[in-house]
C-alpha positions as CSV (number, residue, x, y, z in Angstrom):
1,S,91.7,96.5,220.6
2,A,93.8,93.0,219.9
3,A,92.8,93.6,216.1
4,A,94.1,97.7,216.5
5,R,96.9,96.0,218.6
6,L,98.1,93.8,215.7
7,W,97.4,97.1,213.6
8,R,99.9,99.0,215.0
9,R,102.7,96.4,215.8
10,G,102.5,95.5,212.1
11,A,102.9,98.7,210.7
12,E,105.7,100.1,213.1
13,R,107.4,96.9,212.0
14,L,107.2,98.1,208.1
15,A,109.0,101.8,209.6
16,L,111.4,99.9,211.2
17,A,111.8,98.1,208.0
18,V,112.6,101.1,205.4
19,P,116.0,101.4,204.8
20,S,117.0,104.5,203.2
21,Q,117.0,104.7,199.4
22,D,121.1,104.8,199.5
23,S,121.4,102.4,201.9
24,R,119.6,99.6,199.4
25,M,121.6,97.3,197.3
26,A,120.5,97.2,193.2
27,L,118.5,93.9,193.3
28,R,119.8,91.4,190.7
29,L,118.2,89.1,188.6
30,E,119.2,86.0,190.3
31,E,117.7,87.3,193.8
32,M,114.4,88.4,192.7
33,C,114.0,85.1,190.7
34,A,114.9,83.5,194.3
35,A,112.6,84.1,197.7
36,P,111.4,86.2,199.2
37,Y,110.8,87.9,195.9
38,S,109.4,84.6,194.1
39,Q,109.2,86.8,190.4
40,A,111.4,83.7,188.3
41,H,108.1,84.0,185.9
42,L,109.0,87.3,184.8
43,F,112.0,86.0,183.2
44,E,111.0,82.8,181.6
45,G,111.7,82.8,177.7
46,A,112.9,86.5,178.1
47,S,115.4,87.9,175.7
48,A,118.7,89.3,177.3
49,E,117.1,92.7,176.8
50,E,113.8,91.9,178.1
51,K,115.9,90.5,181.2
52,D,117.7,93.8,181.4
53,S,114.7,95.7,181.7
54,F,112.5,94.1,184.0
55,V,115.6,94.3,186.2
56,R,115.1,98.1,186.1
57,Q,111.4,98.5,186.5
58,L,111.6,95.9,189.6
59,N,114.7,98.4,191.0
60,E,112.6,101.5,190.0
61,I,109.8,100.4,192.2
62,D,111.9,99.0,195.2
63,G,113.2,102.4,195.4
64,K,109.8,104.0,195.6
65,L,107.8,101.3,197.3
66,P,108.0,102.7,201.9
67,G,108.0,99.7,204.4
68,G,110.6,97.6,203.1
69,G,110.3,98.2,199.4
70,L,109.2,95.3,196.8
71,K,110.3,92.7,199.6
72,G,107.9,93.9,202.3
73,Y,104.8,94.5,199.7
74,L,105.0,91.3,198.4
75,E,104.9,90.0,201.7
76,R,102.7,91.8,203.2
77,A,100.7,90.8,200.1
78,R,101.3,87.1,200.4
79,G,99.9,87.5,204.1
80,L,96.8,89.5,203.1
81,L,96.1,87.3,200.4
82,A,96.0,84.0,202.2
83,D,93.4,85.7,204.6
84,A,91.3,86.2,201.9
85,Q,91.5,82.8,200.5
86,V,90.3,81.8,203.6
87,G,87.1,84.4,203.7
88,K,89.0,85.7,207.1
89,N,87.3,88.7,208.4
90,P,89.5,91.3,209.6
91,F,86.8,92.5,212.1
92,A,85.9,89.1,213.9
93,G,85.4,88.9,217.7
94,L,84.7,92.7,217.5
95,T,81.2,94.2,218.6
96,P,80.1,97.4,217.3
97,E,78.4,100.6,219.1
98,V,77.5,103.6,217.9
99,P,80.7,105.9,218.0
100,L,81.3,109.4,219.7
101,G,80.5,111.9,217.4
102,Q,78.1,115.1,217.2
103,K,74.2,115.1,215.1
104,L,74.7,118.5,213.6
105,F,71.3,118.2,211.7
106,G,67.6,118.2,212.6
107,D,67.3,120.1,215.9
108,S,70.8,120.5,216.1
109,G,71.1,121.2,212.4
110,P,72.0,124.8,210.8
111,G,69.7,127.5,212.3
112,S,69.9,126.2,215.6
113,E,71.4,127.6,218.5
114,T,74.2,124.4,219.0
115,Y,74.8,124.5,215.2
116,A,75.7,128.4,215.8
117,E,77.5,127.9,218.8
118,F,79.8,125.1,217.3
119,E,80.6,127.4,214.2
120,R,81.8,130.3,216.4
121,L,84.0,127.8,218.2
122,G,85.5,127.3,214.7
123,M,85.7,130.6,213.4
124,A,88.2,131.0,215.8
125,Q,90.3,127.8,214.4
126,L,90.7,129.1,211.0
127,S,93.9,130.7,211.6
128,K,95.2,127.6,212.8
129,C,94.4,124.8,209.5
130,A,95.7,124.0,206.9
131,F,94.6,122.3,204.0
132,C,95.1,119.3,202.1
133,L,93.6,118.0,198.8
134,V,93.7,114.4,197.1
135,A,93.3,114.8,193.7
136,G,94.6,111.5,192.0
137,G,91.6,110.9,189.6
138,M,91.0,111.7,186.2
139,G,87.7,112.4,184.3
140,E,88.1,110.0,181.2
141,R,85.3,107.6,183.3
142,L,83.0,110.5,183.6
143,G,83.8,111.2,179.5
144,Y,86.1,113.9,180.8
145,P,89.0,114.6,179.2
146,G,91.2,116.0,181.6
147,I,91.1,116.2,185.2
148,K,88.3,116.2,187.7
149,I,89.0,119.4,189.6
150,G,89.5,121.2,186.2
151,I,85.3,120.5,185.7
152,T,84.1,123.0,185.9
153,A,81.4,122.8,189.0
154,E,78.4,125.7,188.3
155,V,77.5,127.4,184.8
156,T,76.4,130.6,186.3
157,T,80.5,131.9,187.3
158,G,81.4,129.0,185.4
159,A,84.5,128.2,188.5
160,T,86.0,124.9,188.5
161,F,86.3,122.8,191.6
162,I,89.6,124.0,191.9
163,E,89.0,127.6,191.7
164,I,85.8,126.7,194.0
165,Y,88.6,125.4,196.9
166,S,90.9,128.1,196.5
167,K,88.1,130.8,197.0
168,F,87.0,129.0,200.1
169,I,90.5,128.7,201.6
170,L,91.4,132.2,200.6
171,A,88.4,133.7,202.2
172,F,89.1,131.9,205.3
173,Q,92.6,133.2,205.5
174,V,91.0,136.9,204.7
175,Y,89.1,136.0,207.4
176,A,92.2,134.7,210.0
177,R,94.0,138.2,208.8
178,K,91.1,139.9,210.0
179,A,90.7,138.1,213.0
180,T,94.4,137.7,214.4
181,G,95.5,140.6,213.2
182,N,98.4,139.2,211.2
183,V,98.5,140.7,207.4
184,S,101.3,138.1,206.6
185,L,99.3,134.6,207.4
186,E,99.0,132.0,205.4
187,L,96.9,128.9,205.5
188,P,98.8,126.3,203.3
189,L,97.5,123.9,201.1
190,A,98.9,120.5,200.0
191,I,97.3,118.3,197.1
192,M,98.3,115.2,196.1
193,T,98.4,114.0,192.9
194,S,98.8,110.8,190.8
195,G,101.3,110.3,187.4
196,D,98.0,110.5,185.5
197,T,97.5,113.9,186.9
198,H,100.6,115.6,188.2
199,T,101.4,117.6,184.7
200,K,97.8,118.3,184.2
201,T,97.7,119.5,187.6
202,V,100.8,121.5,187.3
203,E,100.1,123.4,184.4
204,L,96.4,124.5,185.7
205,L,97.7,125.7,188.5
206,E,101.1,127.4,186.7
207,S,97.8,129.0,183.8
208,N,95.9,130.7,186.3
209,N,98.9,132.0,188.5
210,Y,97.5,129.3,191.2
211,F,94.7,130.5,191.7
212,G,95.3,133.7,194.0
213,F,97.5,131.5,196.7
214,N,101.5,132.1,197.2
215,R,103.1,129.5,195.5
216,A,105.1,129.0,198.8
217,Q,102.2,128.2,200.1
218,V,100.8,124.7,197.6
219,T,103.0,121.8,198.4
220,L,102.2,119.3,195.3
221,M,103.0,114.9,196.1
222,K,103.0,112.9,193.5
223,Q,101.5,109.6,194.4
224,E,103.7,106.4,193.0
225,L,102.2,103.6,191.6
226,V,102.6,99.8,193.1
227,P,103.1,96.6,191.2
228,A,99.2,94.4,190.4
229,L,99.9,90.4,191.8
230,K,98.6,87.7,189.3
231,D,98.1,84.7,191.8
232,V,98.1,84.3,195.9
233,Q,101.5,84.0,195.5
234,A,101.7,87.2,194.5
235,R,103.5,86.9,191.5
236,I,103.8,90.7,189.5
237,A,101.3,90.7,186.6
238,A,103.7,92.2,183.1
239,E,102.1,93.5,180.1
240,D,104.4,93.5,176.4
241,G,107.5,93.5,178.3
242,H,106.4,96.2,181.4
243,V,105.6,95.3,184.7
244,L,102.0,95.9,185.1
245,T,101.5,99.2,187.9
246,K,98.2,100.1,189.4
247,P,97.5,103.1,192.1
248,H,97.3,101.7,195.7
249,G,94.6,104.0,197.1
250,H,94.1,106.9,198.5
251,G,95.8,105.9,202.1
252,D,99.4,106.7,200.7
253,V,98.1,110.3,201.2
254,H,99.6,109.7,204.8
255,A,102.6,109.0,203.9
256,L,103.1,112.0,201.3
257,L,102.4,114.4,204.2
258,H,104.5,112.1,206.5
259,H,107.3,111.9,204.0
260,N,107.2,115.4,202.9
261,G,106.9,116.6,206.9
262,L,104.1,118.7,206.4
263,P,102.1,117.5,210.2
264,K,105.4,118.8,212.2
265,K,106.2,121.5,209.8
266,W,103.0,122.8,210.3
267,L,102.3,121.9,214.2
268,A,105.7,123.9,214.6
269,E,104.3,126.7,212.4
270,G,101.3,127.1,215.4
271,R,98.6,124.9,213.7
272,K,96.5,122.5,214.7
273,W,94.3,121.6,211.8
274,M,94.2,120.1,208.9
275,L,90.9,119.3,207.0
276,L,91.4,116.4,204.2
277,F,89.0,116.9,201.4
278,Q,88.5,115.3,197.5
279,D,88.4,116.4,194.0
280,T,84.6,117.3,193.2
281,N,82.9,117.6,196.3
282,P,82.5,121.5,197.4
283,L,79.9,121.5,200.0
284,P,81.7,120.6,203.4
285,F,83.2,123.8,202.5
286,R,79.9,125.3,204.1
287,C,79.9,123.6,207.2
288,L,83.7,123.3,208.1
289,C,83.6,125.9,210.6
290,A,80.9,123.8,212.5
291,V,83.1,121.0,212.3
292,L,86.0,122.3,213.5
293,G,83.9,123.5,216.5
294,V,82.8,119.7,217.1
295,S,86.6,119.0,217.0
296,A,88.1,122.0,219.3
297,K,85.0,121.0,221.9
298,N,85.5,117.3,222.0
299,G,89.8,116.7,221.2
300,F,89.3,114.8,218.2
301,V,92.4,113.6,216.4
302,M,90.3,112.7,213.5
303,N,86.8,114.0,213.2
304,S,84.7,112.2,209.8
305,V,82.7,114.6,208.2
306,A,79.3,112.5,208.0
307,V,75.9,112.4,206.7
308,P,72.6,110.3,207.6
309,R,72.7,106.3,206.6
310,V,70.3,104.1,205.4
311,P,70.8,100.7,206.6
312,K,72.2,98.9,203.9
313,E,73.1,101.9,201.6
314,A,76.3,100.9,200.0
315,I,78.4,103.8,201.9
316,G,80.2,102.4,204.7
317,G,79.5,103.2,208.2
318,I,81.3,104.0,211.0
319,C,81.6,102.1,214.4
320,T,82.9,102.0,217.5
321,L,83.9,98.3,217.5
322,K,85.3,96.6,221.2
323,D,86.7,93.9,221.8
324,E,85.5,92.4,225.2
325,S,87.9,90.6,226.2
326,T,89.9,93.8,227.2
327,G,87.6,96.4,227.0
328,S,89.7,98.5,224.7
329,S,87.6,99.7,220.9
330,L,88.3,101.2,218.1
331,T,86.6,104.1,216.2
332,I,86.8,103.5,212.3
333,N,84.5,103.1,209.0
334,V,83.6,99.8,208.4
335,E,82.8,99.0,204.6
336,Y,78.7,98.2,203.8
337,N,79.5,94.6,202.8
338,Q,81.3,94.0,206.1
339,L,78.9,96.0,208.5
340,E,76.3,93.4,207.8
341,P,77.7,90.8,209.3
342,L,79.3,92.4,212.2
343,L,75.6,93.7,213.0
344,K,74.1,90.3,212.4
345,E,75.7,88.8,215.7
346,T,74.3,91.8,217.6
347,P,70.7,91.9,219.4
348,V,69.3,94.0,216.5
349,G,70.3,91.4,213.9
350,G,71.2,92.8,211.1
351,D,71.5,96.7,210.0
352,V,68.1,98.4,210.7
353,A,67.1,101.9,211.5
354,D,66.5,103.7,214.5
355,D,63.9,105.7,215.8
356,S,64.6,108.4,213.5
357,G,64.6,105.9,210.5
358,F,68.1,105.9,209.7
359,S,70.7,103.5,210.5
360,P,72.5,104.6,214.1
361,Y,75.7,104.5,212.1
362,P,77.1,107.7,210.7
363,G,77.8,107.3,206.7
364,N,80.8,108.0,205.9
365,I,82.1,110.2,203.3
366,N,86.0,111.0,203.4
367,V,86.1,114.4,204.4
368,L,88.4,114.1,207.6
369,V,89.2,117.2,210.0
370,F,92.8,115.6,212.1
371,G,94.1,117.6,215.2
372,L,97.8,117.6,213.2
373,E,99.5,116.9,217.2
374,G,97.9,113.4,217.2
375,M,98.2,112.6,213.3
376,A,102.1,113.8,213.5
377,R,102.2,111.3,216.5
378,G,100.7,108.4,214.7
379,L,102.4,109.0,211.3
380,E,106.0,109.3,213.3
381,K,104.8,105.6,214.9
382,T,104.7,104.1,211.7
383,G,106.4,105.7,209.0
384,G,103.5,107.2,207.3
385,I,101.8,104.0,206.6
386,V,98.4,103.2,207.1
387,P,97.4,99.2,206.8
388,E,96.6,97.8,203.3
389,F,93.6,95.2,202.8
390,V,93.7,93.1,199.4
391,N,90.2,92.9,197.3
392,P,90.5,90.0,194.8
393,K,88.3,89.1,192.2
394,W,88.6,85.3,191.8
395,A,88.5,83.4,188.9
396,D,88.2,80.1,190.5
397,Q,86.7,78.2,193.2
398,A,89.7,77.1,195.0
399,K,90.4,80.9,194.9
400,T,94.1,80.5,193.5
401,T,94.0,83.2,190.8
402,F,92.3,85.8,190.2
403,K,89.6,87.4,186.9
404,S,92.4,90.5,186.6
405,P,95.9,91.0,188.2
406,T,95.5,92.8,192.0
407,R,97.5,94.7,194.4
408,L,97.4,96.1,197.9
409,E,95.7,98.9,198.7
410,C,95.2,101.3,201.4
411,M,92.6,103.7,202.5
412,M,92.9,107.6,204.0
413,Q,89.8,107.2,206.6
414,D,92.2,103.8,208.0
415,F,94.0,106.6,209.8
416,P,92.7,104.9,213.1
417,R,94.5,102.3,212.8
418,L,97.2,104.3,213.9
419,C,96.1,105.7,217.1
420,G,96.6,104.7,220.4
421,P,94.0,104.5,222.9
422,E,94.6,108.1,224.2
423,D,93.7,109.3,220.9
424,R,89.9,110.4,220.7
425,V,88.2,109.5,217.0
426,G,84.7,111.0,216.5
427,F,82.0,112.2,213.8
428,S,80.2,115.1,212.9
429,Q,77.3,114.2,210.9
430,L,75.5,116.4,208.6
431,D,72.6,116.4,206.2
432,R,73.8,116.0,202.3
433,L,72.4,119.0,201.3
434,M,75.3,120.5,203.4
435,S,78.3,118.4,203.4
436,F,78.0,116.0,199.8
437,T,78.0,115.6,196.6
438,C,79.9,114.3,194.0
439,V,80.7,113.8,190.3
440,K,81.8,110.1,189.6
441,N,79.1,108.6,187.2
442,N,79.5,109.4,183.2
443,L,76.2,110.4,181.3
444,V,75.0,106.2,181.1
445,D,75.6,105.6,184.3
446,A,73.9,108.8,185.7
447,A,70.9,107.5,184.2
448,M,70.5,104.1,186.0
449,K,71.4,105.5,189.3
450,T,69.6,107.8,192.4
451,P,71.5,110.3,192.8
452,P,72.9,110.8,190.0
453,D,76.2,111.5,191.3
454,C,77.4,113.4,188.0
455,A,77.9,117.4,186.7
456,L,74.3,118.1,186.6
457,S,73.5,116.8,190.0
458,A,76.4,118.1,191.7
459,E,76.0,121.5,190.2
460,A,71.6,121.1,191.3
461,D,73.3,120.2,195.2
462,I,75.7,123.1,194.8
463,Y,72.4,125.7,194.2
464,A,70.1,124.3,196.6
465,C,73.0,124.5,199.7
466,N,73.4,128.1,198.9
467,A,69.3,128.2,199.1
468,R,69.3,127.3,202.3
469,L,71.6,129.0,203.5
470,L,70.6,132.0,202.2
471,E,66.4,131.2,203.6
472,L,68.6,130.7,206.9
473,A,70.7,133.2,207.3
474,G,67.6,135.8,206.7
475,A,64.2,136.4,208.9
476,D,62.3,137.0,206.3
477,V,63.6,134.5,202.9
478,Q,61.5,133.2,200.5
479,I,62.6,131.3,197.8
480,E,60.4,129.5,195.3
481,A,60.9,125.4,195.2
482,P,62.5,124.1,192.3
483,E,61.3,122.1,189.4
484,E,63.0,118.8,187.4
485,V,65.1,119.6,184.4
486,C,66.4,117.0,182.6
487,F,69.3,117.0,179.6
488,L,70.7,114.2,177.9
489,G,68.6,112.0,180.1
490,I,69.6,113.2,183.0
491,T,66.9,114.5,185.6
492,A,68.0,116.7,188.6
493,T,66.1,119.4,190.5
494,I,67.0,122.5,190.0
495,G,65.2,126.3,191.2
496,A,66.6,129.5,191.6
497,R,70.5,129.3,191.0
498,I,72.0,130.8,193.8
499,V,75.9,131.3,194.2
500,L,77.1,133.1,197.5
501,Q,81.0,133.2,197.0
502,P,83.0,132.4,200.1
503,S,84.0,136.2,200.4
504,F,79.6,136.2,201.1
505,G,80.2,135.0,204.0
506,I,82.3,132.2,205.0
507,S,79.3,130.5,208.1
508,L,76.2,130.8,208.2
509,E,76.8,133.0,210.8
510,Q,78.7,135.2,209.1
511,M,75.8,135.6,206.4
512,K,73.6,136.5,209.1
513,E,75.2,140.2,209.7
514,R,74.6,140.1,205.4
515,V,71.0,139.2,205.1
516,K,68.7,142.0,207.0
517,G,65.3,142.9,204.8
518,P,62.6,141.1,203.4
519,V,64.2,139.0,200.1
520,R,61.9,136.8,197.5
521,I,63.8,134.9,195.0
522,S,61.6,133.2,191.5
523,K,62.4,129.8,190.9
524,G,63.6,130.7,187.3
525,S,66.0,133.7,189.0
526,S,70.0,133.6,189.5
527,L,71.8,135.6,192.0
528,V,75.7,135.6,192.3
529,L,76.5,137.5,195.9
530,D,80.5,138.3,195.9
531,G,82.2,140.6,198.5
532,D,81.0,142.2,201.6
533,V,77.4,142.4,200.6
534,I,74.4,143.9,202.4
535,L,70.9,142.0,201.6
536,D,68.2,144.6,202.8
537,G,65.3,144.2,200.9
538,L,65.4,142.2,197.4
539,E,62.6,141.2,195.1
540,L,64.5,139.0,192.3
541,D,62.9,137.7,189.1
542,G,65.6,137.2,186.5
543,A,69.5,137.3,186.8
544,L,71.8,139.9,189.1
545,E,74.9,139.4,190.3
546,V,76.4,142.0,193.0
547,S,80.2,142.3,193.9
548,G,81.8,144.6,196.3
549,S,81.1,146.5,199.4
550,V,76.9,146.5,197.9
551,V,73.8,147.7,199.9
552,V,71.3,146.4,198.2
553,K,68.3,148.3,199.3
554,D,64.7,147.5,198.6
555,K,65.5,146.5,195.1
556,V,63.2,144.9,193.1
557,V,65.1,143.4,189.3
558,K,62.9,141.9,187.1
559,N,64.5,140.8,183.3
560,A,65.2,138.3,181.2
561,G,67.6,136.2,183.1
562,Q,69.5,133.8,182.2
563,P,67.9,130.7,182.1
564,L,69.8,126.9,182.0
565,E,69.4,126.1,178.1
566,A,69.7,122.4,176.4
567,I,73.0,122.3,173.8
568,P,71.6,121.8,170.2
569,D,72.9,117.9,169.3
570,A,74.4,119.7,166.7
571,E,76.7,122.1,168.5
572,L,77.7,119.7,171.4
573,S,80.5,117.8,170.1
574,A,82.5,121.4,169.4
575,C,81.6,122.8,172.9
576,P,84.6,122.0,176.0
577,P,83.8,118.9,177.5
578,S,82.4,120.1,180.6
579,F,79.5,121.2,178.7
580,Q,79.6,117.8,176.9
581,I,79.0,116.5,180.6
582,R,76.5,118.4,180.9
583,G,74.5,118.8,177.9
584,Y,73.2,122.5,178.4
585,R,74.9,126.0,179.0
586,Q,73.5,129.2,180.5
587,G,71.5,130.8,178.0
588,R,71.8,134.5,177.0
589,G,69.2,137.0,178.0
590,E,69.9,139.8,180.4
591,V,71.5,139.9,183.5
592,E,72.1,143.5,185.9
593,R,75.2,144.0,187.9
594,L,75.7,145.6,191.2
595,V,78.9,147.3,191.3
596,D,80.8,149.4,193.9
597,R,83.4,151.1,191.9
598,K,84.2,153.0,195.3
599,R,85.0,150.3,197.2
600,P,85.1,146.9,195.9
601,A,86.0,143.6,197.6
602,S,89.4,142.6,198.3
603,V,91.1,140.7,196.1
604,V,94.1,138.5,197.8
605,A,97.3,138.3,195.1
606,A,99.7,135.9,196.0
607,G,101.3,136.2,199.1
608,P,99.9,139.2,201.9
609,A,99.7,141.8,198.9
610,I,96.1,143.4,198.6
611,Y,95.0,145.0,196.0
612,S,92.0,147.1,196.0
613,T,90.9,150.0,193.3
614,G,88.8,153.1,192.7
615,A,88.5,154.9,189.8
616,P,89.3,152.9,186.2
617,M,93.1,152.1,186.1
618,P,95.0,152.4,182.5
619,Y,96.0,148.9,181.6
620,V,98.8,148.9,178.9
621,T,99.9,145.6,177.5
622,A,103.8,145.4,175.9
623,P,104.4,143.9,173.0
624,Q,104.7,140.4,172.9
625,A,103.4,137.0,172.3
626,V,99.6,136.2,172.7
627,Y,99.2,132.8,174.6
628,S,97.2,130.2,173.3
629,M,93.9,130.4,175.2
630,R,94.2,126.1,175.2
631,S,97.6,123.9,175.9
632,P,98.5,120.9,174.1
633,S,97.4,118.5,176.5
634,G,93.9,120.6,176.7
635,V,94.1,122.8,180.0
636,P,93.2,126.0,179.8
637,V,95.8,128.8,179.1
638,S,95.1,132.3,180.0
639,S,97.4,135.4,178.8
640,M,97.3,138.1,181.8
641,A,99.7,140.1,179.1
642,F,97.3,140.2,176.8
643,P,94.1,138.3,176.9
644,A,92.8,137.1,173.6
645,V,89.0,138.2,172.7
646,G,87.6,135.2,171.4
647,G,88.3,131.6,169.7
648,Y,92.0,130.3,170.1
649,A,95.4,132.0,169.6
650,P,97.2,131.3,166.7
651,A,99.4,127.9,167.3
652,S,102.4,130.4,166.5
653,P,103.0,133.1,168.8
654,A,102.0,136.4,166.8
655,V,103.2,139.7,168.1
656,A,101.0,142.1,169.4
657,A,101.5,145.8,169.7
658,P,101.2,148.1,172.6
659,V,97.4,149.1,174.1
660,V,96.4,151.1,176.6
661,Y,93.1,150.2,177.8
662,Q,90.8,151.6,180.7
663,C,90.7,149.6,183.1
664,P,87.6,148.9,185.4
665,P,88.4,148.4,188.8
666,E,87.1,145.0,189.4
667,I,88.7,143.9,186.1
668,F,92.1,145.3,187.2
669,A,91.6,143.2,190.8
670,K,91.2,139.9,189.3
671,L,94.3,140.7,186.6
672,A,96.2,141.7,189.8
673,S,95.3,139.2,191.9
674,G,96.7,136.5,188.5
675,G,92.5,135.8,187.9
676,A,91.5,134.9,184.2
677,L,89.3,136.9,182.4
678,T,86.4,135.5,180.3
679,P,85.6,136.7,176.8
680,E,82.9,138.6,178.0
681,E,85.1,140.3,180.6
682,T,87.8,140.6,178.1
683,A,85.1,142.4,175.9
684,Q,84.8,144.8,178.2
685,L,87.9,145.6,178.7
686,T,88.6,146.3,174.9
687,G,85.4,147.8,174.0
688,Q,84.4,144.5,171.6
689,V,82.7,141.7,171.5
690,A,83.9,138.4,172.1
691,S,83.8,136.6,168.8
692,G,80.4,134.6,168.4
693,V,78.9,135.4,171.1
694,T,75.2,137.5,170.8
695,S,75.8,139.3,174.3
696,P,73.0,139.5,176.7
697,K,71.5,143.1,177.8
698,A,73.4,143.8,181.1
699,V,72.5,146.2,183.4
700,E,75.5,148.2,185.6
701,V,74.7,150.0,189.0
702,T,77.0,151.3,191.3
703,S,76.7,150.9,195.1
704,A,75.0,154.5,195.6
705,E,72.3,153.5,193.2
706,A,71.8,150.3,194.7
707,I,71.2,151.4,198.1
708,A,68.0,153.0,197.0
709,P,64.5,151.9,196.3
710,K,64.5,150.9,192.5
711,T,61.6,149.4,190.9
712,S,61.7,151.0,187.5
713,K,63.8,153.1,184.9
714,T,63.3,156.1,182.2
715,K,63.6,155.6,178.8
716,S,67.1,158.0,179.3
717,T,67.9,156.0,182.4
718,K,68.0,153.0,180.5
719,K,69.7,154.3,178.0
720,K,72.4,155.4,180.1
721,D,73.0,152.3,182.2
722,S,72.4,150.2,179.3
723,L,76.6,148.5,178.7
724,K,76.2,147.1,174.9
725,D,80.1,146.4,175.1
726,S,80.5,144.6,178.5
727,S,77.7,142.1,179.0
728,R,78.7,138.3,178.6
729,K,77.4,135.5,177.5
730,A,77.2,132.4,179.5
731,K,80.8,131.1,180.3
732,G,82.6,128.6,178.1
733,C,79.9,127.2,175.8
734,C,79.8,127.9,171.6
């Protein structure tokens, strides 16, 4: 469209205007006061020392800003603020149409042959994938003091969001290695951090040995801040002698990818696709294979994962905007407050539902799959710059001043503005159950919203998605209907807490191969499947964990389980932050574990090495310091060398004497891959009980026992199998 051509032309000019850091002359005070900078207000009444400080700050900003440095930023800001002042609509003259895409819900959703076909297509593309996580968010607004990717996603296993993402990518990698025969193949991960999250992200990765990634697989890209502006003249705001800066928006991920040379590098390595995802939504990994299949079949340069959207819902809608005068078009997300005015000019008269009951314009959730060739081409044209926008909150009717300083922003979903007419842009639309959850609200806000979008609701969504996939994977799977639970004033629907680790299945098609006989699960049960597990008959009313290459045959499990329980008010403040924003934990009780000691699931360590163990292995600790279990910044830290038992280590390191442990193979494999032991696993290793833990009753059997039908135990068998000192409490709390 004409608008798209203007956007691209402007972005190209910006790219040409970017001087190299070395070629830029340091800006002097006189230059900053004169046009085109016009920042004399910063220096009025300032001391010589304060003036020098402002000059240094502005030069530092000038050296980091793309698109012509500080000068380019201010000139673009004045143009955009002038447009905002007169209420200019960037989509004026364009006609919205329903975009090209693929519905993967209803008759073509999971369980259909259409969905299965797309999954098979996508699984063949996994070896050609790269991944990019936008992780610039702190959890302070949620009542969580750390970075959002470090929040516990679900309490049944205690996994954090970054741990879940890592497990999925490494499971895709295992599949891709097997499919290609290339045992050294690695799937790269780029992480965009911010000034607030960068150090904490590095700490979290380092303390967990990069969650099994080879460190060379992971690229960290730090986003810089941009100057805040106080009025339509784009005068820079300052506080207490410091230039006020704000985030530029998640659209910076494109500039960072380009400046790090990653799209070109990945293309040269034979990769074709990149998944761009955000910090507290693990569900898109469940549908990634199908979405990749849609991209591959349609040749999409950008494929937006989308959900059915209720008319006037406060999420953007994906539209094709057509310029009737030229016949050109642009497929892009249109924010909900801009969508209604556009649709009022069409025959339907506004944002209304079609025959399905939903808007015909899919809801954007900011999960994007890019074709790397088209992405690299678009970013090369503009130097990675995505066109910006401004959203000032006006303080006066004349629209000359702001209620608070504003800044230019950019959004990652605006990449289509860099595309040419040859680039195909579309969507893959799935039920929310299969594609979207998030943790974005604190407890007070969550109680007033539907859905709450908090830790409880996100955890409920994870279990619901897994339960649905398990039902679809087998011909005769019945899971009792969930019921409402309420903690700290937040209500959610939770039934059986089912955790399907990525090692159990990277796609529904793979899960179908592993669920054979009838399965019955009560709503109060918890089930964890990890590894090459085959379910061939299971009746579960309690807690069961299965790991390794295990065949569960006609198995009946009935025990007290480990239900969720409210944390008493008196204990809540002493609990880890992930539990403070929940108000509940996994209760103590009973759990039965089926573990294949002869052939456990492979554990992918850093690099191409694969560790597997058979009989218990001796594990020797050398004399060295016991590491603190929590760093000064609050990030949990674990020691592979000498696992501390319960509580926290003293502030000053204590020297531990050498100790030899008989190490069960599953724990040895976890240590070999750099994993952090839970207090309960440490207790199992050392033969102790973790401090403060009242252990649930745990029964562990080998895969040979798991194969045989089992309905009850004699007293002698129970005594023999009871592992009193190897049981574990709910992760992470009290």
